[in-house]
N, CA, C and O of each residue as an XYZ file, in Angstrom:
728
protein
N       0.560     -1.369      0.318
C       0.210     -0.256      0.006
C       0.915      1.642     -0.134
O       0.860      2.587     -0.921
N       1.579      1.263      1.313
C       2.685      2.116      0.704
C       3.158      2.541     -0.152
O       2.955      3.740     -0.340
N       3.995      1.829     -1.079
C       4.626      1.397     -2.339
C       3.335      2.480     -3.346
O       3.786      3.398     -4.030
N       2.003      2.258     -3.315
C       1.358      3.207     -4.520
C       1.181      4.687     -3.953
O       1.046      5.621     -4.744
N       1.182      4.878     -2.655
C       1.385      6.142     -2.185
C       2.691      6.372     -2.643
O       2.815      7.589     -2.776
N       3.619      5.846     -2.916
C       5.094      6.476     -2.762
C       4.346      6.880     -4.638
O       4.033      8.012     -5.006
N       4.261      5.914     -5.290
C       4.413      6.082     -6.497
C       3.640      7.035     -6.957
O       4.141      7.912     -7.661
N       2.157      7.047     -6.622
C       1.609      8.414     -6.795
C       1.776      9.595     -6.597
O       1.465     10.466     -7.410
N       2.602      9.924     -4.816
C       3.264     11.217     -4.729
C       4.719     11.226     -5.938
O       5.120     12.265     -6.463
N       5.168     10.212     -6.123
C       6.392     10.588     -7.000
C       5.935     11.263     -8.446
O       6.725     12.066     -8.943
N       4.641     10.962     -9.176
C       4.105     10.956     -9.983
C       3.150     12.401    -10.016
O       2.965     13.157    -10.970
N       2.758     12.465     -8.982
C       2.289     14.190     -8.695
C       3.200     14.960     -8.886
O       3.091     15.830     -9.751
N       4.582     14.802     -7.953
C       5.566     15.554     -8.256
C       6.488     16.303     -9.390
O       7.098     17.372     -9.388
N       6.301     15.191    -10.423
C       6.377     15.034    -11.504
C       5.765     15.390    -12.558
O       6.032     15.211    -13.746
N       4.387     16.239    -11.718
C       3.908     16.944    -12.926
C       4.101     18.430    -12.725
O       4.520     18.993    -11.714
N       3.595     19.131    -14.240
C       3.602     21.350    -14.366
C       2.763     21.223    -13.367
O       1.911     20.391    -13.057
N       3.263     22.459    -12.801
C       2.437     23.347    -11.912
C       0.555     23.284    -12.480
O      -0.536     23.191    -11.917
N       0.911     23.364    -13.461
C      -0.722     23.690    -13.856
C      -1.487     22.030    -14.262
O      -2.692     21.807    -14.376
N      -0.594     21.255    -14.385
C      -1.149     19.791    -14.203
C      -0.994     19.327    -12.983
O      -1.442     18.183    -12.911
N      -0.444     19.811    -11.737
C      -1.069     19.811    -10.428
C      -2.456     20.236     -9.804
O      -3.164     19.690     -8.959
N      -2.600     21.490    -10.574
C      -3.583     22.571     -9.853
C      -5.141     21.742    -10.645
O      -6.309     21.909    -10.295
N      -4.717     21.028    -11.552
C      -6.226     20.337    -12.593
C      -6.414     18.952    -12.016
O      -7.509     18.405    -11.879
N      -4.912     18.293    -11.601
C      -5.402     17.160    -10.649
C      -5.682     17.439     -9.090
O      -6.231     16.441     -8.622
N      -5.580     18.004     -8.542
C      -5.924     18.661     -7.229
C      -7.599     19.332     -7.396
O      -8.533     19.104     -6.628
N      -7.619     19.974     -8.307
C      -8.987     20.449     -8.398
C      -9.824     18.621     -8.785
O     -10.714     18.243     -8.023
N      -9.433     17.793     -9.867
C     -10.199     17.178    -10.051
C     -10.573     16.100     -8.591
O     -11.666     15.629     -8.275
N      -9.213     15.945     -7.892
C      -9.114     15.051     -6.515
C     -10.039     15.543     -5.540
O     -10.497     14.625     -4.860
N     -10.440     16.598     -5.262
C     -10.761     17.970     -4.484
C     -12.714     17.378     -5.012
O     -13.367     16.694     -4.223
N     -13.226     17.764     -6.229
C     -14.091     17.408     -6.833
C     -14.949     15.996     -6.330
O     -16.134     15.888     -6.016
N     -13.923     15.025     -6.380
C     -14.219     13.705     -6.529
C     -14.666     13.194     -4.925
O     -15.526     12.365     -4.628
N     -13.881     13.888     -4.128
C     -13.696     14.148     -2.581
C     -15.393     14.439     -2.808
O     -16.449     13.847     -3.035
N     -15.035     15.295     -2.658
C     -16.842     15.830     -2.592
C     -17.967     15.084     -2.602
O     -18.794     14.793     -1.737
N     -17.801     14.759     -4.080
C     -18.753     13.399     -4.765
C     -18.859     12.697     -3.702
O     -19.849     12.898     -2.999
N     -17.746     11.554     -3.242
C     -17.792     10.701     -2.367
C     -18.536     10.893     -0.914
O     -19.193     10.050     -0.302
N     -18.176     12.549     -0.459
C     -18.570     13.333      0.846
C     -20.012     12.774      0.574
O     -20.612     11.838      1.101
N     -20.452     13.840     -0.636
C     -21.900     13.393     -0.730
C     -22.752     12.069     -0.757
O     -23.740     11.955     -0.032
N     -22.332     11.042     -1.639
C     -22.637      9.810     -1.608
C     -22.722      9.146     -0.459
O     -23.752      8.552     -0.140
N     -21.560      9.179      0.345
C     -21.417      8.224      1.543
C     -21.921      9.059      2.577
O     -22.093      8.431      3.621
N     -22.272     10.501      2.650
C     -22.036     10.951      4.314
C     -23.952     12.088      3.697
O     -25.116     12.086      4.097
N     -23.562     12.457      3.150
C     -25.035     13.636      2.967
C     -26.375     13.273      2.349
O     -27.359     13.909      2.726
N     -26.512     12.338      1.459
C     -27.155     11.518      0.480
C     -27.481     10.102      1.747
O     -28.576      9.621      1.456
N     -27.132      9.687      2.446
C     -27.731      8.893      3.460
C     -28.526      9.824      4.230
O     -29.741      9.635      4.299
N     -28.017     10.758      4.787
C     -28.522     11.656      5.694
C     -29.814     12.132      5.204
O     -30.750     12.100      6.002
N     -30.006     12.547      4.080
C     -30.811     13.341      3.342
C     -32.112     12.332      3.227
O     -33.220     12.856      3.343
N     -32.047     11.205      3.049
C     -32.464      9.715      2.579
C     -33.568      9.771      4.129
O     -34.775      9.970      4.268
N     -32.546      9.514      5.012
C     -33.130      9.366      6.069
C     -34.121     10.148      6.893
O     -35.011      9.573      7.519
N     -33.929     11.826      6.896
C     -34.717     12.867      7.308
C     -36.055     12.975      6.308
O     -37.012     13.637      6.709
N     -36.099     12.486      5.334
C     -37.170     12.364      4.062
C     -37.872     10.801      4.665
O     -39.097     10.898      4.608
N     -37.653     10.111      4.939
C     -37.947      8.933      5.069
C     -38.637      9.267      6.612
O     -39.676      8.744      7.013
N     -37.900     10.158      7.300
C     -38.590     10.516      8.629
C     -40.056     11.291      8.158
O     -41.063     10.764      8.631
N     -40.220     12.187      7.498
C     -40.534     12.961      7.220
C     -42.341     12.682      6.771
O     -43.414     13.216      7.053
N     -41.854     11.495      5.902
C     -43.012     10.234      5.163
C     -43.318      9.447      6.326
O     -44.492      9.104      6.458
N     -42.386      9.056      7.292
C     -43.106      8.487      9.116
C     -44.166      9.291      9.481
O     -45.391      9.211      9.397
N     -43.326     10.127      9.930
C     -44.216     11.314     10.223
C     -45.551     11.369      9.975
O     -46.448     11.034     10.749
N     -45.706     11.993      8.386
C     -46.677     11.868      8.065
C     -47.767     10.765      7.841
O     -48.955     10.884      7.540
N     -47.231      9.989      8.007
C     -48.102      8.756      7.532
C     -48.360      8.611      9.756
O     -49.565      8.559     10.002
N     -47.773      8.575     10.631
C     -48.114      8.501     11.759
C     -49.611      9.650     12.100
O     -50.612      9.200     12.658
N     -49.538     10.711     11.781
C     -50.149     11.981     11.652
C     -51.347     11.334     10.899
O     -52.451     11.346     11.443
N     -51.185     10.784      9.700
C     -52.687     10.039      9.420
C     -53.223      8.755      9.847
O     -54.242      8.264      9.362
N     -52.494      8.198     10.798
C     -52.811      6.938     11.351
C     -53.331      7.445     12.715
O     -54.139      6.746     13.327
N     -52.919      8.600     13.212
C     -53.248      9.014     14.549
C     -55.239      9.600     14.434
O     -56.205      9.278     15.125
N     -55.079     10.739     12.981
C     -56.317     10.879     12.550
C     -57.136     10.213     12.599
O     -58.126     10.631     13.200
N     -57.176      9.152     12.147
C     -58.176      7.613     11.568
C     -58.157      7.374     13.093
O     -59.332      7.091     13.325
N     -57.476      7.327     14.282
C     -57.544      6.414     15.309
C     -58.572      7.445     15.837
O     -59.639      7.094     16.341
N     -58.257      8.517     15.717
C     -59.371      9.974     16.570
C     -60.725      9.818     15.758
O     -61.721     10.000     16.459
N     -60.938      9.556     14.592
C     -62.053      9.559     14.094
C     -62.893      8.192     14.487
O     -64.121      8.263     14.538
N     -62.200      6.918     14.771
C     -62.670      5.577     14.981
C     -62.950      5.966     16.185
O     -64.036      5.436     16.418
N     -62.622      6.593     17.134
C     -63.004      6.757     18.428
C     -64.320      7.472     18.573
O     -65.191      7.171     19.389
N     -64.374      8.497     17.655
C     -65.764      9.667     17.840
C     -66.783      8.537     17.499
O     -67.516      7.955     18.299
N     -66.718      8.407     16.609
C     -67.130      6.870     15.933
C     -68.043      6.086     17.076
O     -69.262      6.071     17.247
N     -66.924      5.422     17.811
C     -67.330      4.854     18.882
C     -68.114      5.029     19.695
O     -69.069      4.328     20.028
N     -67.689      6.178     20.149
C     -68.306      6.855     21.420
C     -69.490      7.346     20.720
O     -70.437      7.298     21.505
N     -69.846      7.803     19.565
C     -71.081      7.945     19.404
C     -72.034      6.844     19.562
O     -73.069      6.876     20.227
N     -71.575      5.875     18.885
C     -72.407      4.271     18.580
C     -72.865      3.764     19.656
O     -73.999      3.286     19.706
N     -71.758      3.805     21.035
C     -71.840      3.754     22.471
C     -72.950      4.148     23.199
O     -73.725      3.658     24.020
N     -72.722      5.455     22.485
C     -74.270      6.218     23.446
C     -75.346      5.895     22.797
O     -76.342      6.026     23.508
N     -75.675      5.353     21.239
C     -76.363      5.124     20.777
C     -76.828      4.140     21.437
O     -78.012      4.148     21.775
N     -76.197      3.351     21.675
C     -76.304      1.748     22.268
C     -77.165      1.469     23.895
O     -78.029      0.646     24.197
N     -76.650      2.286     24.512
C     -76.680      3.005     25.627
C     -78.130      3.249     26.139
O     -78.784      2.842     27.099
N     -78.386      4.211     24.935
C     -79.779      4.849     24.710
C     -80.809      3.512     24.156
O     -81.720      3.152     24.902
N     -80.678      3.075     23.311
C     -81.647      1.707     22.601
C     -81.482      0.448     24.060
O     -82.422     -0.347     24.093
N     -80.604      0.293     24.970
C     -80.491     -0.421     26.203
C     -81.236      0.428     26.918
O     -82.323     -0.104     27.144
N     -81.126      1.998     27.597
C     -82.231      2.328     28.338
C     -83.778      2.154     27.604
O     -84.718      1.596     28.169
N     -83.830      2.655     26.440
C     -85.323      2.367     26.035
C     -86.308      0.883     26.207
O     -87.510      0.777     26.449
N     -85.145     -0.282     25.950
C     -85.577     -1.480     25.948
C     -86.106     -1.974     27.450
O     -87.060     -2.727     27.646
N     -84.918     -1.126     28.860
C     -85.450     -1.820     30.057
C     -86.770     -1.193     30.618
O     -87.431     -1.752     31.494
N     -87.247      0.498     29.822
C     -88.324      0.890     30.257
C     -89.591      0.178     29.216
O     -90.710     -0.156     29.605
N     -89.199      0.094     28.185
C     -90.304      0.194     27.224
C     -91.844     -1.170     27.637
O     -91.729     -2.098     28.437
N     -92.286     -1.059     27.349
C     -93.656     -1.978     27.899
C     -93.148     -2.973     26.809
O     -92.411     -2.778     25.842
N     -93.737     -4.046     27.242
C     -93.722     -4.881     26.518
C     -94.991     -5.817     26.221
O     -95.854     -5.970     27.085
N     -95.087     -6.542     24.753
C     -96.872     -6.740     24.200
C     -95.874     -7.499     23.243
O     -94.667     -7.709     23.124
N     -97.522     -7.897     22.399
C     -96.844     -9.046     21.409
C     -97.120     -8.119     19.981
O     -98.042     -7.362     19.681
N     -95.723     -8.595     19.158
C     -95.562     -7.805     17.903
C     -96.579     -7.804     16.975
O     -96.720     -6.803     16.274
N     -97.376     -8.829     16.836
C     -98.221     -9.131     15.567
C     -99.618     -7.752     16.283
O    -100.171     -7.058     15.430
N     -99.865     -7.616     17.246
C    -100.967     -7.126     17.627
C    -100.336     -5.412     17.971
O    -101.000     -4.384     17.838
N     -98.974     -5.500     18.406
C     -98.390     -3.866     17.810
C     -98.256     -3.134     17.067
O     -98.001     -1.933     17.160
N     -98.576     -4.427     15.364
C     -98.298     -3.866     14.335
C     -99.565     -3.964     13.340
O     -99.666     -3.530     12.192
N    -100.378     -4.573     14.024
C    -101.897     -4.367     13.512
C    -102.424     -3.330     14.065
O    -103.274     -2.810     13.343
N    -102.205     -2.642     15.404
C    -103.023     -1.553     15.588
C    -102.333     -0.742     15.019
O    -103.095     -0.180     14.232
N    -101.072     -0.207     14.898
C    -100.201      0.814     14.079
C    -101.199      0.792     12.455
O    -101.553      1.808     11.857
N    -101.412     -0.284     12.131
C    -101.599     -0.650     10.971
C    -103.037      0.378     10.866
O    -103.082      1.473     10.304
N    -103.732     -0.055     11.305
C    -105.636      0.711     11.601
C    -105.098      1.683     12.063
O    -105.647      2.438     11.260
N    -104.178      2.713     12.975
C    -104.048      3.971     13.011
C    -103.840      4.414     11.727
O    -104.938      4.866     11.404
N    -103.036      4.564     10.742
C    -102.200      4.381      9.851
C    -103.396      4.308      8.188
O    -103.116      4.810      7.099
N    -104.610      3.571      8.525
C    -105.436      2.978      7.557
C    -105.032      2.051      6.372
O    -105.345      1.993      5.183
N    -104.344      1.468      7.059
C    -103.081      0.650      6.345
C    -103.723     -1.000      6.466
O    -103.952     -1.367      7.618
N    -104.023     -2.009      5.329
C    -104.623     -2.901      5.803
C    -103.320     -3.965      5.188
O    -102.711     -4.008      4.119
N    -103.259     -4.825      6.557
C    -101.821     -5.777      6.503
C    -102.149     -6.708      5.418
O    -103.276     -7.105      5.716
N    -101.746     -7.354      4.178
C    -101.678     -8.459      3.349
C    -101.236     -9.461      4.331
O    -102.045    -10.180      4.919
N    -100.097     -9.515      4.497
C     -99.625    -11.083      5.293
C     -98.297    -10.360      6.322
O     -97.548     -9.391      6.198
N     -98.504    -11.421      7.351
C     -97.314    -11.282      8.294
C     -96.709    -12.238      8.785
O     -97.415    -12.746      9.656
N     -95.459    -12.906      8.639
C     -94.759    -13.699      8.640
C     -93.561    -13.632      9.348
O     -92.604    -12.892      9.118
N     -93.754    -14.869     10.655
C     -92.547    -14.704     11.372
C     -91.654    -15.689     11.279
O     -91.625    -16.904     11.081
N     -90.493    -14.250     11.605
C     -88.815    -14.715     10.970
C     -87.915    -15.165     12.000
O     -88.151    -14.846     13.165
N     -86.952    -15.841     11.721
C     -86.089    -16.496     12.773
C     -84.914    -15.393     13.217
O     -84.094    -14.944     12.415
N     -84.952    -15.161     14.128
C     -83.814    -14.530     14.875
C     -82.642    -14.798     15.826
O     -82.920    -15.489     16.806
N     -81.660    -14.465     15.731
C     -80.368    -15.090     16.111
C     -80.136    -15.180     17.723
O     -80.114    -13.966     17.922
N     -79.967    -15.690     18.877
C     -79.765    -16.298     19.220
C     -79.196    -14.761     20.572
O     -78.101    -14.445     20.107
N     -79.351    -14.162     21.384
C     -78.561    -13.344     22.146
C     -78.855    -13.659     23.693
O     -79.922    -14.139     24.077
N     -77.728    -13.315     24.577
C     -77.609    -13.554     26.013
C     -78.339    -12.494     26.183
O     -79.446    -13.004     26.356
N     -78.485    -11.357     26.254
C     -79.036    -10.052     26.897
C     -80.838     -9.433     25.939
O     -81.461     -8.455     26.353
N     -81.211    -10.106     24.959
C     -82.165     -9.557     24.499
C     -82.828    -10.294     23.885
O     -82.220    -11.254     23.413
N     -83.969    -10.227     23.675
C     -84.948    -11.355     23.083
C     -85.420    -10.702     21.614
O     -86.195     -9.752     21.725
N     -85.171    -10.965     20.694
C     -85.694    -10.243     19.636
C     -86.451    -11.068     18.754
O     -86.045    -12.151     18.334
N     -87.530    -10.567     18.478
C     -88.644    -11.122     17.717
C     -88.701    -10.306     16.204
O     -88.666     -9.098     15.968
N     -88.812    -11.581     15.210
C     -89.089    -10.421     13.888
C     -90.286    -11.238     13.314
O     -90.809    -12.345     13.445
N     -90.418    -10.188     12.673
C     -91.838    -10.395     11.827
C     -91.411    -10.158     10.514
O     -90.241     -9.799     10.378
N     -92.282    -10.313      9.282
C     -91.989     -9.551      7.906
C     -93.388     -9.308      7.405
O     -94.122    -10.255      7.122
N     -93.789     -7.982      7.284
C     -95.293     -7.604      6.851
C     -95.075     -7.344      5.263
O     -93.986     -6.928      4.866
N     -96.181     -7.612      4.336
C     -96.338     -7.364      3.452
C     -97.585     -6.371      3.297
O     -98.639     -6.694      3.845
N     -97.513     -5.289      2.641
C     -98.360     -4.823      2.435
C     -98.861     -4.546      0.782
O     -97.976     -4.713     -0.057
N     -99.927     -4.226      0.394
C    -100.791     -4.378     -1.054
C    -100.998     -2.799     -1.249
O    -101.056     -2.043     -0.279
N    -101.102     -2.370     -2.545
C    -101.830     -1.293     -3.317
C    -101.983     -0.197     -2.197
O    -102.996      0.441     -1.912
N    -100.738     -0.135     -1.636
C    -100.663      1.602     -0.177
C    -100.064      2.758     -0.838
O     -99.004      2.835     -1.459
N    -100.902      3.595     -0.599
C    -100.007      4.955     -1.012
C     -98.906      5.594     -0.353
O     -98.676      5.512      0.853
N     -98.400      6.078     -0.990
C     -96.497      6.448     -0.532
C     -96.880      7.360      0.883
O     -95.978      7.252      1.714
N     -98.069      8.269      1.355
C     -98.431      8.614      2.526
C     -98.934      7.724      3.592
O     -98.914      8.120      4.758
N     -99.384      6.550      3.285
C    -100.080      5.536      3.752
C     -98.676      4.637      4.593
O     -98.552      4.341      5.782
N     -97.865      4.415      3.555
C     -96.589      3.581      3.812
C     -95.827      4.440      4.976
O     -95.335      4.058      6.038
N     -95.922      5.919      4.306
C     -94.853      6.255      5.143
C     -95.076      6.745      6.821
O     -94.325      6.779      7.795
N     -96.847      7.175      6.533
C     -97.365      7.395      7.939
C     -97.338      5.551      9.255
O     -97.231      5.450     10.477
N     -97.469      4.655      8.318
C     -97.384      3.380      8.940
C     -95.644      3.079      9.603
O     -95.401      2.877     10.793
N     -94.752      3.114      8.641
C     -93.527      2.917      9.120
C     -92.992      4.380     10.489
O     -92.252      4.011     11.400
N     -93.401      5.741     10.459
C     -93.306      6.335     11.071
C     -93.577      6.113     12.590
O     -92.909      6.349     13.596
N     -94.965      5.498     12.350
C     -95.660      5.177     13.797
C     -94.817      3.718     14.565
O     -94.738      3.400     15.751
N     -94.303      3.097     13.400
C     -93.635      1.486     13.718
C     -92.488      2.251     14.392
O     -92.310      2.062     15.595
N     -91.552      3.254     13.597
C     -90.736      3.769     14.402
C     -90.549      4.793     15.482
O     -89.474      5.022     16.036
N     -91.410      5.242     15.670
C     -91.855      5.854     16.947
C     -93.153      5.289     18.368
O     -93.657      5.820     19.358
N     -93.223      3.978     17.697
C     -93.862      3.054     18.955
C     -93.122      3.119     20.473
O     -91.918      3.342     20.598
N     -93.940      2.912     21.478
C     -93.720      3.059     23.213
C     -92.687      1.908     23.285
O     -91.582      1.909     23.826
N     -93.455      0.722     22.463
C     -92.660     -0.299     22.047
C     -91.056     -0.485     21.586
O     -91.199      0.269     20.624
N     -90.079     -0.756     21.520
C     -88.569     -0.666     21.347
C     -88.796     -1.414     19.616
O     -88.701     -2.631     19.775
N     -89.036     -1.112     18.187
C     -89.607     -1.729     17.423
C     -88.162     -0.931     16.453
O     -87.580      0.144     16.593
N     -88.001     -2.084     15.470
C     -86.926     -1.454     14.242
C     -87.576     -2.103     13.012
O     -88.150     -3.191     13.059
N     -87.453     -1.408     11.992
C     -87.332     -1.330     11.057
C     -86.070     -1.815     10.098
O     -85.323     -0.930      9.683
N     -85.724     -3.633      9.616
C     -84.300     -3.651      9.506
C     -84.175     -3.894      7.997
O     -83.112     -3.672      7.418
N     -85.562     -4.477      7.189
C     -85.522     -4.153      5.833
C     -86.394     -3.589      5.223
O     -87.501     -3.629      5.760
N     -86.313     -3.052      4.253
C     -87.454     -2.489      3.047
C     -87.933     -2.813      1.938
O     -87.074     -3.670      1.732
N     -88.358     -2.851      1.337
C     -88.663     -3.533     -0.804
C     -89.822     -2.688     -0.656
O     -90.673     -2.808      0.225
N     -89.796     -1.626     -1.787
C     -91.223     -0.856     -2.370
C     -91.386     -1.250     -3.368
O     -90.196     -1.441     -3.616
N     -91.756     -1.486     -4.018
C     -92.048     -1.354     -5.942
C     -94.005     -1.143     -6.237
O     -94.964     -1.788     -5.815
N     -93.909     -0.096     -7.022
C     -94.946      0.137     -8.046
C     -95.373     -1.136     -8.123
O     -94.802     -2.225     -8.072
N     -97.023     -0.623     -8.320
C     -98.291     -1.832     -8.807
C     -98.011     -1.517    -10.323
O     -97.767     -0.411    -10.804
N     -98.097     -2.698    -10.960
C     -97.846     -2.877    -12.208
C     -99.363     -1.915    -12.922
O     -99.401     -0.916    -13.640
N    -100.458     -2.768    -12.329
C    -101.859     -1.785    -12.446
C    -102.296     -0.151    -11.864
O    -103.323      0.482    -12.111
N    -101.334      0.170    -11.172
C    -102.058      1.143    -10.493
C    -100.789      2.000    -10.470
O    -100.512      1.752     -9.297
N     -99.648      2.948    -10.926
C     -98.475      3.483    -10.798
C     -98.392      4.430     -9.261
O     -97.291      4.726     -8.798
N     -99.388      4.748     -8.730
C     -99.133      5.448     -7.507
C     -99.493      4.928     -6.379
O     -99.580      5.553     -5.322
N     -99.843      3.150     -6.619
C     -99.599      2.887     -5.567
C     -98.548      1.915     -5.481
O     -97.928      1.421     -6.423
N     -98.388      1.651     -4.042
C     -97.082      0.386     -3.750
C     -97.499     -0.646     -3.570
O     -98.671     -1.022     -3.600
N     -96.040     -1.522     -3.246
C     -96.449     -2.849     -3.232
C     -95.183     -2.737     -1.771
O     -93.980     -2.675     -2.026
N     -95.569     -2.730     -0.690
C     -94.343     -2.589      0.448
C     -94.414     -3.970      1.196
O     -95.440     -4.611      1.422
N     -93.199     -4.286      1.517
C     -92.299     -5.629      2.286
C     -91.439     -5.320      3.346
O     -90.430     -5.030      2.705
N     -91.296     -5.253      3.906
C     -90.407     -5.028      4.944
C     -90.537     -5.702      6.715
O     -91.669     -5.764      7.194
N     -89.602     -6.062      7.377
C     -89.171     -6.598      8.291
C     -88.934     -5.817      9.374
O     -88.038     -4.972      9.384
N     -89.901     -6.097     10.587
C     -89.703     -5.341     11.853
C     -89.294     -6.226     13.152
O     -90.046     -7.174     13.379
N     -88.387     -6.068     13.879
C     -87.753     -6.319     15.272
C     -88.627     -5.655     16.528
O     -89.078     -4.522     16.696
N     -88.651     -6.486     17.080
C     -88.861     -5.972     18.407
C     -88.048     -6.481     19.213
O     -87.614     -7.626     19.091
N     -87.764     -5.743     20.076
C     -86.202     -6.197     21.244
C     -87.137     -6.491     23.353
O     -87.931     -5.885     24.073
N     -86.617     -7.291     23.385
C     -86.980     -7.243     24.922
C     -86.126     -7.751     25.908
O     -85.825     -8.938     25.784
N     -85.523     -6.943     27.154
C     -84.725     -7.525     28.207
C     -85.023     -9.431     28.336
O     -86.130     -9.960     28.233
N     -83.841    -10.079     28.553
C     -84.091    -11.512     29.005
C     -84.220    -11.322     30.570
O     -84.432    -12.295     31.294
């Protein structure tokens, strides 16, 4: 190794002053390029990756905060529903739906019981209700009565179709669930 250094030094000393300056400038530029590639570029990359990771962390934090707000909102809604279930009057779902239909001036075409999943805390009773040849106002009045009934009722699914023979009338099918504490 020392032999190589000695050869380079003697070759450098044998150069004209102008050539020495040119070799010195080229060597300096090469040293700067190596310093940039080996020291400065990795530092800049690390800073850039740090900024990217910080922005990603900020986005994740905002998503977690949004999810927390949604969770708290759903938790409040659940508490409200549970409180309503605890104090709601108990009654036969079919009888309640028939009484509400009478109030809304709607004739129920059919009422079919539906299976409901087992739950340790609440008993759910489901009924599929079919209405034939009702106006939109009648359907809305009936559904509003169901949603605002003192018994805890919930409309789970709703299908509306225009009558082929009378376009101003509808056929409406929906599922209503009733909940009681066990």
